N, C-alpha and C positions, 0 to 999 in steps of 0.2 A: 508581373507573374515570374518571369526569368531571375528579376532582381531578388524576388522573395526566397526562391529556390536556393540562389547562390548564398544569400545570408543565412539560409538554414543551414546548409552544408558548412559554411563556415565556423557557425556557432557549434555544430556538431564535432568539428575537428577540433575546434578550442577546447571544448569539453573532453575530448578522449585525450589531448595531450594534457590537461591537468590531471586526468585519471591516471595517466602513464608516470607523470612526475610523481604523484602521490604513492603509487604501487612501488615505485624504484627507491623511495625514501623511508618505506615501512621497515620495521625490524621484522626478523621472521614470525615472530608471536603475533604482531599486529597484522601480518599477512594472512597467516591463519585463521584470525578472528574474521579479518574482512572478508575472505572467501566463505566462510561458515555463515556469516550475515547474510551475504548476497544471495547464497543458494536458498536461504528462507524465502527471498521473494522472486527468485528467479527459478523456475522449474526445469530450465536448460541445462542447470550446472549439476553434475553429478558428482557427489563426494565420496563415493564408496571405494575409490581408488586413489585419494588424494595424494598418499606417499607410496611410490612403487616399492614394494617389498623385497624384490630382488636388489635393487640399489642399496636398500639399507644393509642388507645381509653383507652385500660387498664391501660396505664402508667399515661395518664391526669387523669384517676378516681383516681389513687392511689396517685398521686401528691397532688390532691384537698384535699384527706382526711389529708394527712400529714399538709397542709397549715391548716387545721381546728384545729389540734392539737397543732400547733406551740405556744410556749409560747408568751404570751401577751406583756410580757416586751421586749423581742426581737423585736416584731413587731413595738411596739412604738419607740425603739432606732434606727432601720433602717429608721423609717418614719422621726423622727427628723433629721437625717444625710441627708435624702434625701432632706428634705424641705430646709436645709441650703445651699444645692449645687444649688437647684433650684434658691432660692433666689440670689446667686451669678451669676448664669447664666442669670437670668433675667436682673440684671443691668447691665451685660456686654454686653447684645445684642440688648439694645434698640438702634433704627435707623436702623438696617439690618435685612434681611431676615433669617429665623430659619435655614435653609439648604443653605447659601450662603457662599461660603469659602472667604477667604481673597483676592484671585486675582480677583474674580468676584466683589467683593465690591469696589476696586480700579477701576477696569475698568468702572464700572458703573458711577464712577466720572467724567470720561474723558469728557462725554458730554459737561460739561461747559466750557473746555478749546479750544480755536480756534487753532487747531494744522494742519498743512499741512500733505500729506500723509506720508513722511519720518518721521516727527517727532511722528505720530502716530504710526508708526511701529515700531520705536526704543523704545518709551515708552511702548508698550504693550509687547514687548520682555523683558524689564526691570521689569515689574511688574510681568512676568510669572517665573522670575529668582529670587523673594523674598520668602525666605523660609516661613513655617508655623509659626515660632516665630515672623515673622516681620522684617527680617533681609536681606538686600541685600549684598550679600558676593561676587558678581561677580565684579572684578576690571573694573573700568571704561575705561580702557586702552582696555581691550577686547571688551567692547561694541565698543569703536571707530574703533578698527581693523576690528571687523566684519562687522560694515555697512558703514565704510570708511568715518567717520564724525570726527569733531573736538572736542576736550575734551570739550570745552565751551558749545557746543550744550548737550553732555551728562550729564554736570553738570547742565545745566538749566532743563532738563528733570527730573533728579533726585530731584531738587529743587521743581517741581511740585508735585512730588508723595509725597514729604515729607510735603507739604502744604495740603494733603489729610487727610481723617479720616481713621483709628485711627491715632493720634499723636504718633510719635516716630518711623517711619519706617527710618531705619539707617543703617549704614555698621558696626557699633560697639556698645557696651553697653554705652560708653561715649556719643557719639553722640545722641543716643536714649533718654538717659535721659535728655540731654541737649535740645534736640527738644521740650520735654514735657514741660520744663520749660519756654522756648520761647512761647508755646501756651497758657500757663497759664498767660503770660506776668508779669511774677514775677521778681523783682529785689531781686536777693538774691546771691550776690557777694561771700559769703563763699560757698554758697552749690555750685556754678560753679567750686570755686577753688577746692573744696574737690573732685569733679567728675572728673576734669581735671588732677589732681596731685595725690590725696590720696584715689582713690577707692579702690585700694588693703588694704590698711591700714582699710578702713571702712569695707570691706569683713571679716577682721579678727576680726573685734569687736576691734581694737585697738583706741577708742577713745581718749585715754588719750594722745597718742602720736600724733594724729592729732591736739589735743587743744595746744600741746607745741609748733609744729611746726608753726601754725599759730598765736600763740600768743594770743588765746582767751580762755574763760571759758570751762570747760568740758560741762555745761549746753546749752552753745550756739552749741557747735559739736552734741549734743544731739537732739537739736532741728531740725539742719540741717538734721541728720539722720532720724528722723522721717518724714521730708519732703521728702526725697530722698525713704524712703520706700512708700511713697503714689504714686510714680510714677510705670508705668509699665514697666519692663525689658523685656517683651516679649509681645508687643503690638498685635502681630497676634494670640495669643493663645486663645482667647475668641472666634475665628471664627471656624465655621465647616471646617473639613478637610477630604480628602478622606480618609486618614488613619482611621477616625472613624468608617469606615465600616467594620473593621476587629474588629468585637466583639469576645470575648471568648465564644465559645459554649462548655460547659462542656460535657464530653463524658459520665459521670456516675453521678447520683445524688444519695446521701445516705439519706435515711428517716429512722426513728425511727418509728414503728407501733406496737401497743399492746406490748412495751417492748423490741422488736427484730429491730436490723438493716436491711434494706432491700435495694438491690442494683437494682437502677433503671436505665438500659441503654438509653442512649438517641438514638433517632431514627436511627442516622448515625451508631450504632452499629448493626443495624438488617439488614444493607445493604446487599443484597443477589443477586445472579446471578442465574436467572432463565432460563432454557434450552428451546429454541424455537422448541417446538415438531414439526411444520410442515416441519422443514428443516431436521429433524431426519429421517421423511419418505422417504427422497431420499436416504437414505442408503439401504431400503427395495426393491425400485424400480429397474428397469433395467436401469439404467444410465451408462454413462462410467465412467472408473476406474480412470481418473484425476478427476472427479467431487466427486467420492466417497472419495477419498484419502483427497482432501480438507475439504469436510464436515466433515470426521473422525477427522482430525487434529484441526479444529475450534471446535468440540464437547469435544476432549480432553482438550483442552485450557480452554474452558468454565467450564468443570467440575473441573480441578485442581484450578482455580481461586476461584471457589464456596467453593471447599474444604478449601482453604486458609482462606477465609474470615471467615468460619465457625469456624475454628481454631483460628482465632485471637479472635473472640468473645469469644470461651471458656477461652483462656488464659488469656485474660484481665479481666474477670469476676473472674477468680480465682485468679490473682494477686489483685485485689481489695478488695475480701473477706478477703484475709490475710492481706492485709494493716489495715484493719478495724478491724479484731482481735486482731492484735499487737499494734494498736493505740487506743484501746478503749477508754481509758481516754480523748483523745484529742476529739474524736467525742461526748463524754458524757458532757464536760464542755468547750471546745475550747482552752485548753492549756493543759500542762502537755505530751509533744511530748516526747517519750521515743526514746532511740537509737536503730536504725535500720538501717541496711546496706542490700544492694541487694541480698547477700548471704543467710541473714536471711529467706527472702521471698523465693528464689530459692530452699533452703534446705527443707523448709517444703512443697513445691509443686513437688519438684524432677526433676527439670529443672536446665540449667545453668545460671549462673548470667545474662550473655548477653541476654538471653530471657527475662528475667524480666526487664531489660534495655531497651530494644527496645520496651517491651509492655507498658513502662510508659512514653515513649519519646514523647514529645509534646501533651501528654493527659491532661485534666483537671478533677477534681470532683468537687462536687458542694455537700455543707451539710449546716446545720444551721448556721455555722459560717463564711460562705463565700465560694468562688471559689478558689481552690488552684491547681496547678501543682501537679501532681501524684510524681514528684521528691521532692516535699516539705517535704514529710514524710520518706524520707530517710536522716537520720541525723548523723553527727559526734557529737564527744563527749569530754568533758574534764573530769580531775579526780574529783570525788567527795566522801565523807566519806559516802554517802547513794546511794540508786539506784544502786546497785551492782558495787560501785566503779566508775560509771560514770554518768552523766548527758549530756543530749543533747545540742549541742551548740546553738540551736535556743532558748532553753530554758535559757541559761545563757545571750543570747541577750535580750530576753524578760525582765529579771531581771535587766538589766544594763538598760534599757528604765525606769523600775518602780523606780530605785534609782536615776535617772537623774531627772524624773518628780518631786520626793519629795524633791529634794535639794533647798537649800536657793539660789535664782537666783542673790542676789547680791554677793554670795559667792560660786559659784559653785565648785563642788568637781573635783580635779584632778585625772588622771587614777590611780594613786597610792591608793588615798584614796577609789576609787570604787573597787580594787583589795583586799582592806584589809577588806572591807565589805563582798564582794564574799568568801573571805577566813574564815571569821567568821561564814559564813553560810555552811562552809564544801565544798566550791567549789574550789580545787586547780588549780589556775589559774594564769599566770604571767601579769605583767603590760603592756607588749607588746601585748598580745593576747587581754587584755581587751581593748587597744586602736585599735586593728583590729577589734573587733565586735563592737565598738562604732561607727568606720567609716562606718563599713557595715549596722549599722541602720540609717545612716544619721544624728548622732549627733555631733556636732562640739566640739571642745576640751574646757577645762575651760575656757579659755581666751575669746574663740568665743560665748560662753554661757552667759558670765557675762552680768548682767543688770545694767546700770548706773542711776543715780538719784534716 
């Protein structure tokens, strides 16, 4: 009997520890959903004051103070960047509703076509199968098999879709580009030939090879290249998508007030479990034992979850404070990220590295320089003659970007030359690592970066 009790207690402790770990690694939105779902099955949880209003008001006040103290140059920079994006969005959204997605826009154009019930059903299905980039990737044979129709009808319906706006709804990139040339009614045989046969070489920026294969001048190839660049390889991208609803909501905001960094948690961080006191009164009343046992078990569950959420809050604040302390240079000027691993934070806080890992998983931090995943601040490094013998990998990547940005575009630097420049700056790095970091930054190789003409 005593052994069974001990085993039961151990199982309960194990389940509680698992629950505690799960709550720690939840994002703010996941935590809110979890507590609301739990409240549906546990009457002891009261959600009426899930987020303390006084704390939220205080955060808003402090954030406003921070905004007033922000450097004017930063504000101008972000405004310029925003205005450029707005201009692009306005140009690409003419003729459609702001919140209309690609499928809705295409379906609205069906009204002008005289389709029977079967045709309308099939074409609606085909439109729903178009991805957010504007590509119809479902094989027509599958459409035919699904609706028991001839391929000729499926091709006719696809042709109708491809006659709609936006131009370029297609099965692959080549078809997408050719359809846009057709819509513009442009007689460009070289462009069509390059799209048909040499799109891979064009993607690698090997225009001299294309010129030799076609027997035309490099200038003519460059002209075709500029024409193809004016086409849209992803015609559906300018439309609203359901995925756009998934905004990143930072868990923490870092502000500098009166010379000190202050940590402002998002309201999700304050999520708390309140005990429904009227149900607690049932324990004091003369109710049957089964009811008392039920209320007692639900009360313990609510109290444990409340404690886990409180511990999550404390752990995250401690971890973020440690990150700010260790990466102070970055928060001051937006660069200079130093080497830091999970154990650096764990040792300072006297916790296990896995605890730090769970605390930062899926969480985001907002500061003057933007919104960053907390994992961003944990960096690997390469050998250096400075900074205690190592420099952060992200710092090396940033330097590679700077070197490439300053190069002669007609004579771009090969990876070996970039390696030599970094070595001259005291960064010990191999050409292979430079190539890997360059790829990670989305920078093409020297051949792909070369400008012709």
